[in-house]
C-alpha positions as CSV (number, residue, x, y, z in Angstrom):
1,M,175.2,123.2,37.6
2,E,173.9,125.9,39.8
3,P,176.4,126.7,42.6
4,I,175.3,126.0,46.2
5,E,176.4,128.3,48.9
6,T,173.9,129.5,51.4
7,F,170.2,129.4,50.8
8,T,166.9,129.3,52.7
9,G,164.1,127.1,51.5
10,R,160.8,125.6,52.3
11,V,160.8,121.9,53.3
12,V,158.6,119.2,52.0
13,P,158.2,116.2,54.3
14,L,158.2,112.7,52.8
15,H,157.2,110.3,55.6
16,A,158.8,107.2,54.1
17,R,162.0,105.2,54.7
18,D,163.9,102.9,52.4
19,V,162.7,104.9,49.4
20,D,164.4,103.3,46.4
21,T,165.4,104.9,43.2
22,D,162.7,103.1,41.2
23,Q,160.1,105.0,43.2
24,I,162.0,108.3,42.8
25,I,162.0,107.8,39.0
26,P,160.5,104.6,37.6
27,A,162.6,102.6,35.2
28,R,160.3,103.4,32.2
29,F,161.5,107.0,32.3
30,L,165.2,106.1,32.0
31,K,165.3,106.0,28.2
32,T,166.3,109.7,28.1
33,I,169.8,111.0,28.5
34,D,168.5,114.6,28.8
35,K,168.4,115.9,32.3
36,Q,165.6,118.4,31.5
37,G,161.9,117.6,32.1
38,L,162.2,114.7,34.6
39,G,160.8,116.8,37.4
40,K,157.3,116.0,36.2
41,D,158.0,112.3,36.5
42,L,159.4,112.4,40.0
43,F,157.7,109.8,42.2
44,Y,155.4,109.2,39.3
45,D,153.7,106.1,40.6
46,W,153.0,107.8,43.9
47,R,152.0,111.1,42.4
48,Y,149.5,110.0,39.7
49,D,146.7,107.5,39.4
50,A,146.3,104.9,36.6
51,A,144.8,107.6,34.3
52,G,147.7,110.0,34.9
53,N,145.7,112.3,37.2
54,P,147.5,113.8,40.2
55,K,146.6,112.2,43.5
56,P,145.6,115.1,45.8
57,D,146.8,113.4,49.0
58,F,150.4,113.0,47.8
59,I,152.7,115.6,49.2
60,L,154.2,116.8,46.0
61,N,150.8,117.5,44.6
62,Q,149.9,119.9,47.4
63,L,150.3,123.6,47.4
64,R,152.9,123.5,50.1
65,A,155.3,121.7,47.7
66,R,155.3,124.5,45.2
67,N,158.7,126.2,45.0
68,A,160.0,124.0,47.9
69,T,163.8,123.5,47.6
70,V,164.4,120.9,50.4
71,L,163.1,117.4,50.7
72,L,162.9,115.8,54.1
73,A,162.9,112.0,54.0
74,G,163.2,108.9,56.2
75,D,166.2,106.7,56.7
76,N,168.0,105.0,53.8
77,F,166.9,107.3,51.1
78,G,167.9,106.4,47.5
79,C,168.5,102.7,48.0
80,G,168.1,100.2,45.1
81,S,169.5,100.4,41.6
82,S,172.0,103.0,40.5
83,R,170.6,105.7,38.2
84,E,171.6,109.3,37.8
85,H,168.1,110.0,36.7
86,A,167.0,110.0,40.4
87,P,168.9,113.2,41.3
88,W,168.0,114.6,37.9
89,A,164.3,114.2,38.7
90,L,164.7,115.7,42.2
91,L,166.6,118.7,40.8
92,G,164.1,119.0,38.0
93,F,161.3,119.4,40.5
94,G,163.2,122.2,42.2
95,F,164.9,120.5,45.1
96,R,168.5,121.6,45.9
97,A,169.0,119.5,49.0
98,V,167.7,116.3,50.6
99,I,167.8,115.7,54.3
100,S,167.8,112.2,55.8
101,T,169.6,110.1,58.5
102,S,171.3,108.1,55.7
103,F,171.6,107.7,52.0
104,A,172.5,104.8,49.7
105,D,176.2,105.3,48.7
106,I,175.7,105.3,45.0
107,F,172.7,107.6,45.2
108,C,174.7,110.0,47.4
109,N,177.6,110.1,45.0
110,N,175.2,110.7,42.1
111,C,173.7,113.6,43.9
112,L,177.0,115.2,44.6
113,K,178.1,114.8,41.0
114,N,174.9,116.5,39.8
115,G,174.5,119.5,42.1
116,L,172.1,118.1,44.7
117,L,173.2,118.3,48.3
118,P,172.5,115.2,50.5
119,I,172.5,116.2,54.2
120,V,172.8,113.6,56.9
121,V,171.4,114.4,60.3
122,D,170.9,112.3,63.4
123,K,167.6,110.6,64.2
124,A,166.7,113.2,66.9
125,T,167.3,116.1,64.5
126,L,165.2,114.4,61.8
127,A,162.4,113.9,64.2
128,E,162.6,117.5,65.2
129,L,162.4,118.6,61.6
130,F,159.5,116.4,60.8
131,A,157.6,117.8,63.8
132,A,158.4,121.4,62.8
133,V,157.3,120.9,59.2
134,D,154.2,119.0,60.1
135,R,153.3,121.8,62.5
136,D,154.0,124.6,60.1
137,E,153.6,124.0,56.4
138,S,155.7,127.1,55.6
139,A,158.6,126.0,57.8
140,E,162.0,126.7,56.2
141,V,165.6,125.7,56.8
142,T,168.8,127.4,55.9
143,V,171.6,125.5,54.2
144,D,175.0,127.0,54.7
145,L,177.4,124.9,52.7
146,P,180.5,127.1,53.3
147,R,180.1,126.5,57.1
148,Q,178.6,123.1,56.6
149,V,175.7,124.0,58.9
150,L,171.9,123.4,58.7
151,R,169.8,126.0,60.5
152,L,166.5,124.4,61.7
153,P,163.1,126.3,61.8
154,G,163.6,127.0,65.5
155,G,167.0,128.5,64.9
156,R,169.1,125.7,66.2
157,E,172.2,124.9,64.0
158,V,173.5,121.5,63.3
159,E,176.7,120.6,61.4
160,F,176.8,118.2,58.5
161,S,179.7,116.4,56.8
162,I,180.7,116.5,53.2
163,D,184.0,115.5,51.5
164,S,186.2,118.5,50.6
165,F,186.3,117.8,46.9
166,S,182.5,117.6,46.5
167,R,182.1,120.7,48.7
168,K,184.5,122.6,46.4
169,C,182.6,121.4,43.3
170,L,179.2,122.3,44.7
171,L,180.4,125.8,45.8
172,A,181.7,126.4,42.3
173,G,178.8,124.9,40.5
174,I,180.9,122.4,38.5
175,D,181.0,118.6,38.2
176,Q,184.2,116.5,38.0
177,L,184.7,117.2,34.3
178,G,184.3,120.9,34.9
179,Y,186.9,120.7,37.7
180,L,189.3,118.9,35.3
181,Q,188.7,121.5,32.6
182,Q,189.6,124.3,35.1
183,Q,193.0,122.6,35.4
184,E,193.7,122.8,31.7
185,P,196.3,125.6,32.0
186,V,198.2,123.6,34.6
187,V,198.0,120.5,32.6
188,V,199.2,122.2,29.4
189,T,202.1,123.8,31.2
190,Y,203.1,120.5,32.7
191,E,203.0,118.7,29.4
192,L,205.0,121.5,27.6
193,N,207.7,121.3,30.4
194,Q,207.8,117.5,30.0
195,H,208.1,117.8,26.3
196,Q,211.0,120.3,26.7
197,T,212.7,118.1,29.2
198,I,212.6,115.1,26.9
199,R,214.0,117.1,24.0
200,T,217.0,118.3,26.1
201,L,217.9,114.9,27.5
202,P,221.3,113.6,26.1
203,A,221.0,111.0,23.4
């Protein structure tokens, strides 16, 4: 996983609410257990026609989406079934953060475990962001994870919440397994001490 600290990126607006995971990555693409290559299938049924040709009016097929790193979405993003492939596909496209007023719990947890930052803002801030991005296709935001601050295109800063463990993992670029592996020296020392204590106990 790539560490997330502070970065500035262009924003892609997705004017839709209640976007479920089957739209983010349709079920027919879930056969793979490889995280690589799913970016091309992100929002497949919205991005491509029946013949597999890109729909020019869909936002991700437009020039403004190239190299964008932040997705701006409506309320209740990531609802529906649980699938890690959803954040895999978003990451594969190049997104590092998603901004909404709310996320489905399972989707949010899957994002945090895979290196994608879900940022919750209030409705007024979301509306301000949509207006700014619709007005200026090159609009950018700055994500400051160490300070837990989002800087809007106009310069206003808003705070966002994240649990301390997920924040620590994202800053280090590790998942839960990686965190446990970092603790190996402590675990080994503990187990050796326990073994020694058991050996010295009176019979």
